Backbone as CSV, one residue per row, in Angstrom:
resi,resn,N_x,N_y,N_z,CA_x,CA_y,CA_z,C_x,C_y,C_z
1,MET,161.183,103.586,66.362,161.271,103.723,67.814,162.707,103.802,68.200
2,ARG,163.059,104.665,69.132,164.494,104.733,69.549,164.887,103.475,70.281
3,ASP,166.219,103.334,70.498,166.690,102.229,71.205,166.218,102.207,72.707
4,PHE,166.034,103.448,73.233,165.598,103.575,74.673,164.508,104.670,74.713
5,THR,163.362,104.364,75.182,162.293,105.326,75.288,161.637,105.268,76.614
6,LEU,161.539,106.435,77.260,160.901,106.608,78.513,159.410,106.454,78.300
7,ASP,158.645,106.054,79.375,157.229,105.833,79.232,156.515,107.053,78.683
8,PHE,156.842,108.212,79.256,156.057,109.406,78.831,156.516,109.878,77.475
9,GLU,157.637,109.409,76.916,158.040,109.781,75.547,157.397,108.824,74.526
10,ARG,156.787,107.725,74.916,156.357,106.723,73.998,155.332,107.233,72.911
11,PRO,154.222,108.018,73.388,153.297,108.523,72.418,153.956,109.374,71.355
12,ILE,154.951,110.155,71.775,155.587,111.067,70.869,156.442,110.208,69.803
13,CYS,157.113,109.158,70.378,157.938,108.366,69.456,157.088,107.623,68.464
14,GLU,155.856,107.161,68.900,154.980,106.527,67.948,154.507,107.376,66.802
15,LEU,154.278,108.646,67.120,153.931,109.578,66.028,155.131,109.801,65.108
16,GLU,156.296,109.925,65.707,157.514,110.154,64.895,157.761,108.907,64.008
17,ASP,157.480,107.698,64.462,157.659,106.546,63.663,156.723,106.546,62.525
18,LYS,155.492,106.955,62.719,154.502,107.067,61.619,154.934,108.051,60.577
19,ILE,155.515,109.233,61.031,156.051,110.227,60.092,157.161,109.602,59.238
20,ASP,158.041,108.884,59.942,159.168,108.247,59.238,158.674,107.286,58.144
21,GLU,157.653,106.518,58.532,157.118,105.517,57.579,156.493,106.182,56.350
22,LEU,155.685,107.299,56.600,155.122,107.990,55.460,156.179,108.625,54.632
23,GLU,157.186,109.141,55.214,158.249,109.771,54.474,159.041,108.749,53.559
24,ARG,159.169,107.515,54.073,159.739,106.467,53.303,158.894,106.097,52.064
25,LEU,157.499,106.082,52.317,156.638,105.789,51.224,156.677,106.934,50.142
26,ALA,156.743,108.130,50.686,156.820,109.288,49.680,158.120,109.232,48.957
27,ASP,159.240,108.846,49.500,160.514,108.765,48.855,160.469,107.658,47.832
28,ASN,159.676,106.606,48.037,159.525,105.578,47.100,158.470,105.816,45.945
29,GLY,157.947,107.039,45.902,157.105,107.424,44.844,155.581,107.496,45.112
30,GLN,155.215,107.191,46.327,153.775,107.270,46.633,153.432,108.736,46.778
31,THR,152.363,109.215,46.167,151.931,110.570,46.182,150.846,110.882,47.178
32,GLY,150.462,112.146,47.366,149.409,112.514,48.210,149.638,112.355,49.687
33,LEU,150.888,112.250,50.195,151.179,112.063,51.569,151.622,113.320,52.317
34,ASP,151.898,114.397,51.538,152.467,115.558,52.127,151.565,116.164,53.250
35,GLY,150.272,116.185,52.951,149.271,116.775,53.905,149.269,115.981,55.160
36,GLU,149.215,114.641,55.123,149.176,113.810,56.299,150.449,113.958,57.126
37,ILE,151.562,114.023,56.390,152.847,114.173,57.112,152.876,115.488,57.833
38,GLU,152.464,116.564,57.200,152.465,117.885,57.921,151.497,117.838,59.056
39,ARG,150.343,117.206,58.933,149.363,117.097,60.027,149.998,116.366,61.243
40,LEU,150.695,115.270,60.942,151.253,114.577,62.024,152.437,115.267,62.689
41,ARG,153.165,116.040,61.903,154.286,116.844,62.517,153.718,117.897,63.507
42,LYS,152.639,118.515,63.106,152.021,119.533,63.988,151.494,118.866,65.202
43,LYS,150.899,117.717,65.052,150.342,116.985,66.218,151.447,116.532,67.113
44,THR,152.619,116.081,66.578,153.790,115.679,67.323,154.377,116.889,68.167
45,ASP,154.473,118.026,67.521,155.002,119.236,68.154,154.141,119.662,69.319
46,LYS,152.834,119.634,69.063,151.847,119.950,70.138,151.959,119.050,71.287
47,LEU,151.968,117.749,70.987,152.012,116.726,72.090,153.360,116.837,72.826
48,ARG,154.439,117.049,72.173,155.770,117.162,72.807,155.722,118.425,73.759
49,SER,155.140,119.472,73.231,155.060,120.732,74.126,154.214,120.438,75.337
50,GLU,153.118,119.776,75.196,152.210,119.462,76.320,152.920,118.560,77.369
51,VAL,153.559,117.524,76.881,154.202,116.591,77.758,155.318,117.201,78.510
52,TYR,156.243,117.967,77.852,157.338,118.529,78.500,157.042,119.749,79.312
53,SER,155.887,120.300,79.187,155.444,121.406,80.009,154.935,121.033,81.349
54,ARG,154.636,119.754,81.576,154.065,119.265,82.808,154.809,118.030,83.361
55,LEU,156.104,118.015,83.166,156.873,116.924,83.739,156.941,116.930,85.200
56,THR,156.822,115.756,85.833,156.955,115.605,87.273,158.454,115.651,87.537
57,ARG,158.815,115.823,88.853,160.231,115.834,89.266,160.858,114.454,88.974
58,TRP,160.144,113.363,89.140,160.614,112.057,88.888,160.905,111.864,87.367
59,GLN,160.047,112.498,86.528,160.280,112.410,85.097,161.535,113.206,84.706
60,CYS,161.779,114.276,85.416,163.068,115.020,85.191,164.308,114.184,85.627
61,VAL,164.146,113.413,86.660,165.170,112.488,87.100,165.504,111.514,85.978
62,GLN,164.427,110.958,85.434,164.539,109.922,84.266,165.232,110.608,83.071
63,LEU,164.882,111.879,82.800,165.539,112.528,81.639,167.027,112.834,81.913
64,ALA,167.296,113.218,83.144,168.679,113.507,83.492,169.578,112.276,83.368
65,ARG,169.017,111.068,83.482,169.702,109.802,83.495,169.578,109.156,82.067
66,HIS,168.894,109.826,81.177,168.706,109.103,79.868,169.959,108.635,79.202
67,PRO,170.039,107.403,78.806,171.305,106.917,78.263,171.809,107.526,77.023
68,ALA,170.934,108.208,76.332,171.303,108.874,75.030,171.632,110.343,75.259
69,ARG,171.526,110.866,76.513,171.857,112.168,76.837,173.286,112.461,76.577
70,PRO,173.667,113.640,76.082,175.075,114.007,75.875,175.812,114.076,77.163
71,TYR,177.054,113.557,77.147,177.922,113.540,78.358,179.065,114.543,78.234
72,THR,179.913,114.613,79.216,180.899,115.646,79.206,181.771,115.640,77.904
73,LEU,182.270,114.506,77.472,183.097,114.423,76.287,182.279,114.855,75.022
74,ASP,180.955,114.617,75.034,180.195,115.033,73.888,180.156,116.564,73.851
75,TYR,180.049,117.200,74.932,180.062,118.700,74.935,181.455,119.198,74.640
76,ILE,182.468,118.608,75.205,183.830,119.047,74.934,184.139,118.932,73.411
77,ASN,183.758,117.882,72.831,184.065,117.593,71.432,183.257,118.506,70.493
78,ARG,182.068,118.943,70.922,181.201,119.800,70.112,181.575,121.295,70.350
79,ILE,182.015,121.620,71.506,182.138,123.098,71.854,183.611,123.553,71.787
80,THR,184.507,122.732,72.223,185.908,123.217,72.379,186.734,122.807,71.154
81,THR,187.896,123.473,71.023,188.901,123.068,70.107,190.201,122.979,70.865
82,ASP,191.134,122.260,70.258,192.494,122.064,70.785,192.480,121.479,72.224
83,PHE,191.528,120.560,72.473,191.453,119.916,73.786,192.620,118.944,74.013
84,ILE,193.303,119.197,75.155,194.430,118.358,75.568,194.021,117.749,76.895
85,GLU,193.785,116.386,76.972,193.418,115.784,78.235,194.656,115.561,79.076
86,LEU,194.481,115.834,80.347,195.543,115.610,81.384,195.145,114.505,82.289
87,HIS,196.092,113.624,82.629,195.752,112.437,83.425,196.454,112.358,84.739
88,GLY,195.831,111.681,85.668,196.493,111.384,86.921,196.465,112.422,87.986
89,ASP,196.605,111.948,89.234,196.597,112.898,90.392,198.000,113.084,90.976
90,ARG,198.996,112.465,90.307,200.403,112.543,90.733,200.619,111.947,92.118
91,SER,199.695,111.060,92.507,199.821,110.386,93.797,199.510,108.954,93.755
92,PHE,198.343,108.644,93.130,197.902,107.174,93.176,197.676,106.614,91.710
93,GLN,196.690,107.201,90.965,196.387,106.712,89.647,195.534,107.686,88.928
94,ASP,195.212,107.444,87.674,194.220,108.219,86.876,192.859,107.640,87.047
95,ASP,191.938,108.556,87.401,190.570,108.132,87.606,189.788,108.558,86.385
96,ARG,189.263,107.557,85.587,188.664,107.862,84.325,187.234,108.305,84.509
97,ALA,186.705,108.345,85.724,185.371,108.896,85.976,185.392,110.448,85.751
98,ILE,186.552,111.058,85.870,186.669,112.460,85.666,187.647,112.775,84.460
99,VAL,187.135,113.604,83.552,187.921,114.034,82.386,188.373,115.538,82.714
100,ALA,189.677,115.765,82.478,190.167,117.115,82.707,191.243,117.423,81.726
101,GLY,191.238,118.726,81.330,192.284,119.163,80.399,192.194,120.634,80.004
102,LEU,192.991,120.967,79.037,193.010,122.363,78.629,192.447,122.467,77.216
103,ALA,191.755,123.526,76.891,191.125,123.650,75.622,190.789,125.138,75.305
104,ARG,190.280,125.356,74.129,189.812,126.707,73.725,188.298,126.611,73.637
105,TRP,187.644,127.452,74.466,186.186,127.515,74.565,185.784,128.802,73.852
106,GLY,185.393,128.756,72.589,185.150,130.004,71.878,186.371,130.897,71.803
107,PRO,186.244,132.151,72.270,187.411,133.032,72.308,188.336,132.849,73.462
108,HIS,187.965,131.963,74.409,188.679,131.828,75.680,189.502,130.563,75.716
109,ARG,190.679,130.640,76.302,191.438,129.362,76.690,191.017,129.093,78.161
110,VAL,190.704,127.814,78.359,190.122,127.406,79.628,190.693,126.039,80.038
111,ALA,190.447,125.735,81.312,190.600,124.365,81.827,189.166,123.830,81.855
112,VAL,188.965,122.575,81.371,187.652,121.976,81.369,187.765,120.694,82.210
113,ILE,186.795,120.488,83.141,186.790,119.400,84.001,185.389,118.885,84.101
114,GLY,185.147,117.556,83.978,183.815,117.141,84.109,183.738,115.578,84.414
115,GLN,182.663,115.149,84.973,182.422,113.751,85.119,181.958,113.087,83.788
116,GLN,182.410,111.885,83.579,182.084,111.180,82.309,181.461,109.859,82.553
117,LYS,180.230,109.670,82.108,179.591,108.374,82.122,179.964,107.612,80.826
118,GLY,179.649,106.318,80.913,179.988,105.477,79.762,178.750,105.119,78.907
119,ARG,179.004,104.820,77.652,177.979,104.228,76.734,178.127,102.755,76.774
120,GLY,177.200,102.104,77.383,177.257,100.647,77.441,177.996,100.192,78.716
121,THR,177.807,98.874,78.981,178.365,98.326,80.221,179.915,98.424,80.328
122,ARG,180.558,98.074,79.242,182.040,98.034,79.327,182.597,99.419,79.648
123,GLU,182.119,100.419,78.927,182.648,101.798,79.208,182.187,102.271,80.494
124,ASN,180.963,101.948,80.974,180.553,102.335,82.321,181.414,101.804,83.410
125,LEU,181.847,100.547,83.212,182.782,99.949,84.182,184.127,100.668,84.204
126,GLN,184.596,101.068,83.023,185.845,101.785,82.893,185.703,103.164,83.505
127,ARG,184.580,103.780,83.315,184.324,105.140,83.929,183.781,105.074,85.328
128,ASN,183.514,103.910,85.810,182.919,103.709,87.178,181.629,104.451,87.266
129,PHE,180.830,104.452,86.209,179.460,105.086,86.193,179.607,106.511,86.590
130,ALA,180.712,107.205,86.300,180.994,108.609,86.662,180.970,108.911,88.138
131,MET,181.214,107.827,88.862,181.396,107.998,90.369,182.945,108.042,90.686
132,SER,183.439,109.150,91.068,184.894,109.383,91.240,185.396,108.817,92.530
133,HIS,186.595,108.344,92.438,187.467,108.016,93.587,188.190,109.289,94.078
134,PRO,188.885,109.308,95.213,189.550,110.428,95.656,190.545,110.969,94.628
135,GLU,191.167,110.067,93.930,192.212,110.509,92.936,191.584,111.294,91.798
136,GLY,190.279,111.070,91.565,189.583,111.850,90.501,189.451,113.292,90.920
137,TYR,189.082,113.489,92.174,188.929,114.861,92.689,190.260,115.546,92.824
138,ARG,191.313,114.708,93.141,192.694,115.286,93.250,193.173,115.615,91.884
139,LYS,192.922,114.865,90.850,193.203,115.171,89.448,192.571,116.538,89.093
140,ALA,191.308,116.634,89.378,190.536,117.899,89.126,191.228,119.092,89.809
141,LEU,191.595,118.905,91.055,192.185,119.972,91.825,193.514,120.333,91.190
142,ARG,194.319,119.326,90.756,195.633,119.586,90.163,195.433,120.519,88.881
143,VAL,194.393,120.133,88.081,194.190,120.910,86.894,193.684,122.362,87.191
144,MET,192.899,122.479,88.224,192.482,123.802,88.695,193.634,124.669,89.081
145,LYS,194.552,124.047,89.876,195.711,124.825,90.287,196.617,125.160,89.080
146,LEU,196.694,124.317,88.156,197.414,124.587,86.900,196.816,125.755,86.175
147,SER,195.514,125.777,86.102,194.756,126.770,85.350,195.001,128.079,86.151
148,GLU,195.080,128.115,87.500,195.347,129.308,88.201,196.686,129.861,87.902
149,LYS,197.666,128.942,87.824,199.121,129.311,87.562,199.147,130.081,86.230
150,PHE,198.435,129.584,85.186,198.520,130.173,83.905,197.348,131.185,83.589
151,GLY,196.579,131.509,84.616,195.504,132.452,84.418,194.369,132.055,83.520
152,LEU,194.048,130.766,83.564,192.960,130.250,82.708,191.724,130.044,83.532
153,PRO,190.594,130.468,83.002,189.297,130.226,83.727,189.015,128.731,83.723
154,VAL,188.204,128.318,84.696,187.797,126.870,84.825,186.359,126.709,84.420
155,VAL,186.030,125.728,83.590,184.685,125.331,83.253,184.518,123.909,83.760
156,THR,183.466,123.645,84.575,183.195,122.293,85.028,181.803,121.846,84.497
157,LEU,181.759,120.576,84.090,180.528,119.952,83.611,180.223,118.811,84.473
158,ILE,179.121,118.981,85.163,178.798,118.046,86.299,177.750,117.034,85.859
159,ASP,178.024,115.741,86.076,177.171,114.701,85.727,177.543,113.429,86.426
160,THR,177.022,113.269,87.671,177.413,112.095,88.438,176.378,111.731,89.437
161,PRO,176.163,110.397,89.647,175.191,110.038,90.769,175.751,110.425,92.084
162,GLY,177.116,110.585,92.225,177.690,110.899,93.439,179.086,110.337,93.528
163,ALA,179.841,110.701,94.601,181.207,110.175,94.768,181.115,108.660,95.036
164,TYR,182.143,107.892,94.616,182.152,106.503,94.813,182.269,106.149,96.326
165,PRO,181.345,105.315,96.856,181.331,105.057,98.272,182.055,103.836,98.768
166,GLY,182.908,103.244,97.922,183.575,101.946,98.223,184.625,102.131,99.355
167,ILE,185.021,100.966,99.906,186.003,100.939,100.991,187.311,101.556,100.571
168,GLY,187.776,101.243,99.382,189.051,101.718,98.964,189.029,103.224,98.783
169,ALA,187.916,103.824,98.316,187.831,105.231,98.211,187.859,105.868,99.547
170,GLU,187.165,105.297,100.539,187.154,105.798,101.884,188.575,105.756,102.533
171,GLU,189.290,104.639,102.259,190.606,104.422,102.828,191.539,105.491,102.299
172,ARG,191.336,105.903,101.019,192.278,106.916,100.382,191.802,108.333,100.565
173,GLY,190.772,108.562,101.403,190.456,109.863,101.831,189.454,110.588,100.972
174,GLN,188.287,109.919,100.686,187.222,110.483,99.841,186.752,111.752,100.342
175,ALA,186.360,111.809,101.593,185.748,113.022,102.178,186.764,114.189,102.182
176,ALA,188.035,113.867,102.565,189.096,114.907,102.597,189.300,115.467,101.195
177,ALA,189.260,114.602,100.122,189.529,115.054,98.746,188.421,115.979,98.343
178,ILE,187.152,115.686,98.673,186.032,116.585,98.344,186.117,117.906,99.056
179,ALA,186.509,117.805,100.359,186.598,119.009,101.188,187.739,119.878,100.665
180,ASP,188.826,119.291,100.231,189.910,120.054,99.715,189.485,120.839,98.448
181,ASN,188.670,120.224,97.596,188.113,120.851,96.420,187.226,122.032,96.754
182,LEU,186.404,121.835,97.687,185.455,122.953,98.136,186.261,124.141,98.594
183,LEU,187.245,123.881,99.417,188.050,125.017,99.957,188.817,125.704,98.844
184,ALA,189.481,124.882,97.986,190.220,125.468,96.935,189.481,126.240,95.910
185,MET,188.295,125.754,95.529,187.429,126.418,94.571,186.911,127.718,95.131
186,ALA,186.670,127.780,96.478,186.143,129.001,97.045,187.248,130.107,96.933
187,GLN,188.490,129.734,96.849,189.619,130.675,96.902,190.329,130.793,95.566
188,LEU,190.011,130.028,94.637,190.681,130.069,93.295,190.637,131.426,92.667
189,LYS,191.762,131.879,92.188,191.912,133.347,91.668,191.266,133.536,90.287
190,VAL,191.052,132.435,89.590,190.519,132.564,88.153,189.044,132.331,88.227
191,PRO,188.293,132.757,87.162,186.857,132.570,87.103,186.537,131.094,86.960
192,ILE,185.380,130.746,87.629,184.879,129.347,87.602,183.402,129.416,87.146
193,VAL,183.129,128.647,86.157,181.721,128.464,85.682,181.383,126.978,85.666
194,ALA,180.341,126.634,86.362,179.874,125.222,86.497,178.536,125.057,85.843
195,VAL,178.397,123.849,85.120,177.090,123.550,84.531,176.766,122.088,84.866
196,ILE,175.534,121.922,85.499,175.081,120.614,85.742,174.349,120.159,84.453
197,ILE,174.917,119.216,83.750,174.438,118.795,82.417,173.541,117.589,82.534
198,GLY,173.527,116.860,83.624,172.719,115.642,83.774,172.371,115.481,85.306
199,GLU,173.042,114.561,85.953,172.859,114.300,87.363,173.841,115.119,88.169
200,GLY,173.368,115.856,89.179,174.202,116.526,90.087,174.028,115.853,91.495
201,GLY,174.770,114.842,91.754,174.519,114.028,92.885,175.480,114.330,94.081
202,SER,174.935,114.869,95.136,175.513,114.896,96.453,176.942,115.641,96.360
203,GLY,177.821,115.210,97.283,179.186,115.851,97.393,179.980,115.538,96.174
204,GLY,179.697,114.426,95.470,180.419,114.121,94.271,180.234,115.227,93.238
205,ALA,179.071,115.853,93.176,178.786,116.932,92.279,179.300,118.278,92.833
206,LEU,179.118,118.455,94.115,179.563,119.714,94.772,181.016,119.899,94.668
207,ALA,181.814,118.808,94.618,183.260,118.906,94.516,183.751,119.703,93.220
208,LEU,182.858,119.707,92.293,183.188,120.542,91.043,182.181,121.697,90.883
209,GLY,181.367,121.959,91.961,180.327,122.908,91.811,180.426,124.231,92.508
210,VAL,181.504,124.520,93.196,181.722,125.793,93.766,182.219,126.716,92.735
211,ALA,181.350,127.701,92.381,181.738,128.506,91.180,181.148,129.927,91.260
212,ASP,181.746,130.788,90.459,181.136,132.131,90.325,179.757,132.076,89.709
213,ARG,179.599,131.191,88.752,178.281,131.014,88.090,178.001,129.552,88.000
214,VAL,176.804,129.182,88.542,176.375,127.783,88.378,175.124,127.752,87.608
215,TYR,175.138,126.980,86.570,173.935,126.811,85.676,173.488,125.363,85.632
216,MET,172.230,125.155,85.249,171.689,123.831,85.131,171.070,123.705,83.796
217,SER,171.272,122.577,83.014,170.559,122.353,81.838,169.065,122.126,82.305
218,GLU,168.154,122.384,81.396,166.722,122.465,81.751,166.197,121.283,82.463
219,TYR,166.595,120.057,82.041,166.158,118.821,82.618,167.209,118.094,83.442
220,ALA,168.179,118.809,83.921,169.120,118.261,84.782,168.549,118.260,86.247
221,ILE,169.237,117.554,87.196,168.845,117.554,88.537,170.071,117.803,89.442
222,TYR,169.819,118.276,90.630,170.940,118.627,91.555,170.356,118.397,92.980
223,SER,171.004,117.467,93.726,170.429,117.072,94.981,171.426,116.536,95.989
224,VAL,171.078,116.606,97.207,172.031,116.148,98.300,172.028,114.565,98.281
225,ILE,171.043,113.960,97.696,170.927,112.440,97.684,170.106,112.070,96.482
226,SER,170.244,110.851,95.999,169.389,110.384,94.986,168.010,110.097,95.486
227,PRO,166.976,110.182,94.657,165.621,109.829,95.168,165.490,108.464,95.746
228,GLU,166.221,107.464,95.123,166.187,106.107,95.676,166.856,106.028,96.999
229,GLY,167.991,106.726,97.197,168.567,106.748,98.486,167.805,107.395,99.625
230,CYS,167.166,108.528,99.190,166.238,109.256,100.150,165.069,108.404,100.507
231,ALA,164.483,107.722,99.530,163.291,106.827,99.833,163.748,105.664,100.742
232,SER,164.915,105.163,100.533,165.408,104.027,101.315,165.580,104.481,102.805
233,ILE,166.039,105.729,102.990,166.293,106.188,104.379,164.972,106.557,105.045
234,LEU,164.112,107.391,104.390,162.956,107.919,104.979,161.809,106.976,105.054
235,PHE,161.555,106.216,103.950,160.453,105.348,103.833,160.788,103.822,103.990
236,ARG,162.075,103.569,104.073,162.556,102.132,104.089,162.072,101.411,102.832
237,ASP,162.011,102.137,101.731,161.363,101.597,100.530,161.891,102.352,99.302
238,ALA,162.896,101.832,98.575,163.447,102.548,97.447,162.482,102.718,96.288
239,SER,161.382,101.869,96.258,160.440,101.938,95.192,159.604,103.220,95.331
240,ARG,159.702,103.973,96.422,158.997,105.227,96.534,159.850,106.398,96.138
241,ALA,160.766,106.142,95.221,161.663,107.174,94.739,160.924,108.359,94.151
242,SER,159.843,108.117,93.393,159.128,109.227,92.782,158.541,110.193,93.848
243,GLN,158.108,109.641,94.929,157.622,110.450,96.080,158.764,111.209,96.674
244,ALA,159.922,110.587,96.889,161.061,111.341,97.384,161.549,112.427,96.466
245,ALA,161.458,112.216,95.193,161.913,113.283,94.215,161.065,114.493,94.339
246,GLU,159.796,114.341,94.588,158.876,115.504,94.740,159.303,116.312,96.012
247,ALA,159.664,115.545,97.060,160.079,116.197,98.369,161.408,116.908,98.244
248,LEU,162.328,116.254,97.423,163.685,116.816,97.313,163.789,118.174,96.583
249,LYS,162.764,118.383,95.656,162.789,119.607,94.908,164.195,119.796,94.154
250,LEU,164.461,118.873,93.310,165.769,118.755,92.731,165.921,119.229,91.309
251,THR,164.809,119.829,90.758,164.938,120.301,89.341,165.581,121.683,89.280
252,GLY,165.922,122.148,88.069,166.534,123.385,87.847,165.616,124.551,88.246
253,ARG,164.346,124.402,87.976,163.386,125.420,88.344,163.232,125.511,89.873
254,ASP,163.341,124.411,90.585,163.260,124.442,92.062,164.516,125.184,92.556
255,LEU,165.661,124.864,92.044,166.917,125.419,92.565,167.030,126.867,92.223
256,LEU,166.540,127.256,91.060,166.496,128.640,90.692,165.577,129.480,91.572
257,GLU,164.458,128.870,91.945,163.558,129.595,92.855,164.200,129.870,94.181
258,TYR,165.006,128.845,94.685,165.662,129.006,95.950,167.017,129.715,95.885
259,LYS,167.320,130.200,94.631,168.518,130.979,94.408,169.777,130.220,94.735
260,LEU,169.737,128.861,94.451,170.904,128.063,94.650,171.733,127.914,93.336
261,ILE,171.167,128.255,92.230,171.875,128.300,90.950,171.649,129.718,90.335
262,ASP,172.372,129.984,89.303,172.281,131.329,88.660,171.500,131.390,87.413
263,GLY,171.144,130.213,86.861,170.285,130.271,85.642,170.090,128.880,85.056
264,LEU,169.022,128.757,84.218,168.741,127.557,83.509,169.177,127.695,82.083
265,ILE,169.701,126.577,81.449,170.072,126.598,80.096,169.030,125.778,79.295
266,ASP,168.392,126.376,78.319,167.374,125.728,77.549,167.870,124.478,76.883
267,GLU,167.039,123.494,76.883,167.318,122.223,76.053,166.398,122.220,74.856
268,PRO,166.777,121.569,73.827,165.966,121.442,72.661,164.653,120.719,72.964
269,PRO,163.624,120.884,72.122,162.372,120.163,72.393,162.545,118.699,72.622
270,GLY,162.024,118.176,73.637,162.228,116.711,73.927,163.445,116.385,74.731
271,GLY,164.300,117.352,75.022,165.466,117.100,75.847,166.729,116.982,75.030
272,ALA,167.897,117.176,75.725,169.228,117.235,75.042,169.513,115.980,74.164
273,HIS,168.938,114.858,74.586,169.281,113.639,73.836,168.554,113.619,72.471
274,ASN,167.585,114.508,72.214,166.965,114.609,70.933,167.717,115.474,69.930
275,ASP,168.559,116.335,70.435,169.313,117.209,69.568,170.622,117.710,70.312
276,PRO,171.637,116.793,70.399,172.822,117.116,71.194,173.545,118.367,70.676
277,ALA,173.445,118.597,69.288,174.227,119.754,68.752,173.587,121.056,69.248
278,SER,172.227,121.126,69.291,171.573,122.348,69.788,171.818,122.515,71.259
279,ALA,171.787,121.411,72.028,172.094,121.456,73.467,173.486,122.020,73.715
280,ALA,174.472,121.518,72.975,175.827,122.054,73.126,175.947,123.480,72.750
281,LYS,175.249,123.919,71.746,175.256,125.394,71.317,174.709,126.206,72.456
282,GLU,173.666,125.804,73.171,173.176,126.595,74.220,174.124,126.706,75.377
283,VAL,174.726,125.569,75.750,175.714,125.549,76.821,176.913,126.445,76.467
284,ALA,177.341,126.346,75.258,178.498,127.147,74.777,178.190,128.644,74.942
285,GLU,177.077,129.046,74.538,176.717,130.473,74.614,176.585,131.051,75.923
286,VAL,175.961,130.235,76.840,175.819,130.671,78.250,177.130,130.800,78.984
287,VAL,177.963,129.812,78.814,179.295,129.739,79.470,180.150,130.876,78.928
288,THR,180.197,131.101,77.606,181.003,132.147,77.044,180.511,133.511,77.511
289,ALA,179.242,133.733,77.609,178.715,135.034,78.110,179.119,135.219,79.593
290,ALA,179.154,134.131,80.408,179.544,134.258,81.818,180.990,134.565,81.912
291,LEU,181.807,133.960,81.072,183.238,134.232,81.152,183.507,135.662,80.702
292,ASP,182.794,136.150,79.681,182.927,137.539,79.285,182.637,138.497,80.396
293,GLU,181.711,138.114,81.301,181.370,138.986,82.428,182.413,138.867,83.530
294,LEU,182.955,137.685,83.805,183.753,137.467,84.915,185.237,137.876,84.703
295,LEU,185.713,137.657,83.527,187.168,137.913,83.287,187.649,139.340,83.557
296,PRO,186.873,140.325,83.258,187.337,141.716,83.555,187.473,142.015,85.034
297,LEU,186.939,141.224,85.906,186.978,141.546,87.329,188.332,141.130,87.858
298,ASN,188.871,141.844,88.850,190.078,141.460,89.447,189.804,140.250,90.383
299,HIS,190.778,139.497,90.702,190.542,138.170,91.412,190.047,138.420,92.842
300,GLU,190.494,139.535,93.501,189.985,139.793,94.852,188.436,139.965,94.815
301,GLU,188.008,140.717,93.808,186.563,140.998,93.690,185.738,139.771,93.381
302,ARG,186.362,138.958,92.511,185.725,137.705,92.136,185.565,136.761,93.346
303,ILE,186.625,136.613,94.142,186.588,135.703,95.300,185.569,136.270,96.323
304,GLU,185.601,137.594,96.560,184.671,138.162,97.512,183.216,137.844,97.115
305,LYS,182.937,138.098,95.816,181.549,137.796,95.352,181.167,136.324,95.426
306,ARG,182.189,135.433,95.128,181.932,134.022,95.207,181.606,133.526,96.586
307,ILE,182.461,134.045,97.585,182.168,133.620,98.936,180.879,134.205,99.478
308,ASP,180.565,135.470,99.097,179.297,136.041,99.506,178.094,135.331,98.886
309,LYS,178.249,134.852,97.715,177.181,134.018,97.031,176.815,132.846,97.846
310,TYR,177.751,132.084,98.348,177.420,130.890,99.122,177.055,131.247,100.560
311,THR,177.599,132.349,101.063,177.211,132.684,102.422,175.747,133.105,102.520
312,ARG,175.240,133.586,101.424,173.791,134.039,101.449,172.812,132.921,101.205
313,MET,173.361,131.690,100.948,172.376,130.623,100.622,171.759,130.083,101.862
314,GLY,170.537,129.642,101.688,169.734,129.133,102.880,169.004,130.194,103.639
315,THR,168.142,129.759,104.470,167.305,130.630,105.354,167.256,130.026,106.767
316,TRP,167.053,130.931,107.689,166.922,130.440,109.087,166.003,131.407,109.837
317,ILE,165.595,130.957,110.999,164.709,131.768,111.819,165.392,131.942,113.166
318,GLU,165.563,133.160,113.595,166.135,133.435,114.932,165.048,133.479,115.895
319,LYS,165.290,132.796,117.092,164.334,132.739,118.181,164.901,133.455,119.405
């Protein structure tokens, strides 16, 4: 059994444990187990396909938050080469909730920026649970401006519950820092590709999400508020988060239907945490293809298309 298992994953994990046990017996010389092992593998594959084909929105939220899910640095380490991390906003301090730097992404030299969660309590405290202070967004903007200066496209990897709502963050201009990023990204002369790899929470995610292409991993979420926050406001009861998740329509398929994102990135069977290497390969291929499309365009054309993309979002009724 894994260190952490979601309720709906448990029957699959139990079958996988049985397979592991039989394989150990076979390795120790017990014969006649091959047929049973193959039968259990087929049963596991079928069950996994059935479970993941009918996930509720709340189950997608749980998958997006899975503690074994690959984070920004996992993708950077698997996809990029020659990564050089850049620190600080040149004003207050370095915010470790955001990782930013220069790297080679396949054939392209890029700036990579993303929110980073921690593994375990100590690292989560260091990373502030991927909830950025204003200096994190200012660091991101500094790296974007640097990439523009040197003609490097920007790739953002989004995975945050939201911007940090503490008093200090508000005193140092949290809302203004996010707004500055939105404005700057709308006008940035280099291509921008954003991928929501886990949680895309509120303005904290949007501050890295204004892009020429926005993609979501298959089991990621993207929403104006967390289901718990929504339930607390609407129902005065955070325990009704699963009901709020259904109303928020926060999955990749929901957002693709409403044309708020440009595409979904397939995850391996059982989610990215089951096979981080395959998940990284899918992200790498989609982002590389997007950069191949965007780089030949002149910057005026890219900016015009980017602004038009966001102008067309949403619907309204004239009376």
